[in-house]
C-alpha positions as CSV (number, residue, x, y, z in Angstrom):
1,M,-11.3,54.9,75.1
2,P,-13.3,53.5,72.3
3,L,-14.7,57.0,71.6
4,D,-11.2,58.4,71.2
5,R,-10.4,55.7,68.6
6,Y,-13.7,56.4,66.8
7,R,-13.0,60.1,66.6
8,R,-9.4,59.5,65.4
9,R,-10.8,57.2,62.8
10,I,-13.4,59.7,61.6
11,A,-10.8,62.4,61.5
12,A,-8.5,60.2,59.4
13,T,-11.3,59.4,57.1
14,V,-12.2,63.1,56.6
15,I,-8.6,64.1,56.0
16,Q,-8.3,61.3,53.4
17,L,-11.4,62.5,51.7
18,A,-9.9,66.0,51.6
19,K,-6.9,64.6,49.9
20,D,-8.9,62.5,47.4
21,D,-11.6,65.1,46.5
22,P,-10.9,68.5,48.0
23,F,-13.3,70.2,45.8
24,L,-16.1,68.1,47.2
25,V,-14.9,68.9,50.8
26,K,-14.8,72.5,50.1
27,E,-18.4,72.4,48.6
28,V,-19.7,70.6,51.7
29,I,-18.0,73.0,54.0
30,A,-19.5,76.0,52.2
31,R,-23.0,74.5,52.2
32,L,-22.8,73.8,56.0
33,R,-21.6,77.3,56.6
34,K,-24.4,78.8,54.4
35,S,-27.1,76.7,56.1
36,G,-25.8,77.7,59.6
37,E,-25.2,74.1,60.6
38,I,-21.6,75.0,61.5
39,E,-20.0,78.3,62.7
40,A,-17.9,80.2,60.1
41,D,-14.6,79.3,61.9
42,D,-15.5,75.5,62.4
43,L,-13.7,73.1,60.0
44,V,-11.0,75.7,59.2
45,Y,-8.4,73.0,59.6
46,L,-10.2,70.7,57.1
47,D,-10.6,73.7,54.8
48,R,-6.9,74.4,54.9
49,I,-6.1,70.8,54.0
50,A,-8.5,70.9,51.1
51,N,-6.9,74.1,49.8
52,R,-3.5,72.4,50.1
53,W,-4.6,69.4,48.1
54,I,-6.2,71.7,45.5
55,R,-2.9,73.4,45.1
56,I,-1.1,70.1,44.7
57,A,-3.6,68.8,42.2
58,R,-3.3,72.0,40.1
59,K,0.4,71.9,40.3
60,N,0.5,68.2,39.2
61,A,-1.9,69.0,36.3
62,H,0.3,71.8,35.2
63,N,3.4,69.8,35.4
64,G,1.8,66.9,33.4
65,R,0.7,69.2,30.7
66,H,4.2,70.8,30.6
67,A,5.9,67.4,30.5
68,A,3.7,66.2,27.6
69,S,4.2,69.2,25.6
70,A,8.0,69.3,26.2
71,H,8.5,65.7,24.9
72,P,6.2,65.0,22.0
73,R,8.2,62.1,20.7
74,Q,7.7,60.2,23.9
75,A,4.0,60.9,24.0
76,R,3.7,59.4,20.5
77,G,5.5,56.2,21.5
């Protein structure tokens, strides 16, 4: 059973990394695939999670820019 907990902890850590820095995760996956260290279809799940968090980050950045430009008086204080 300790191995199962270890694997779950590793999976949770990797998923959190995909949330925190999805671009890094995408870059590492691409390098691993290019080097042949993993098969092309390995880590597809993690790749999807990273893509999801990239979309979320871009949406949040877009919303932040839109909100700042929509309310210039609030931005000035």
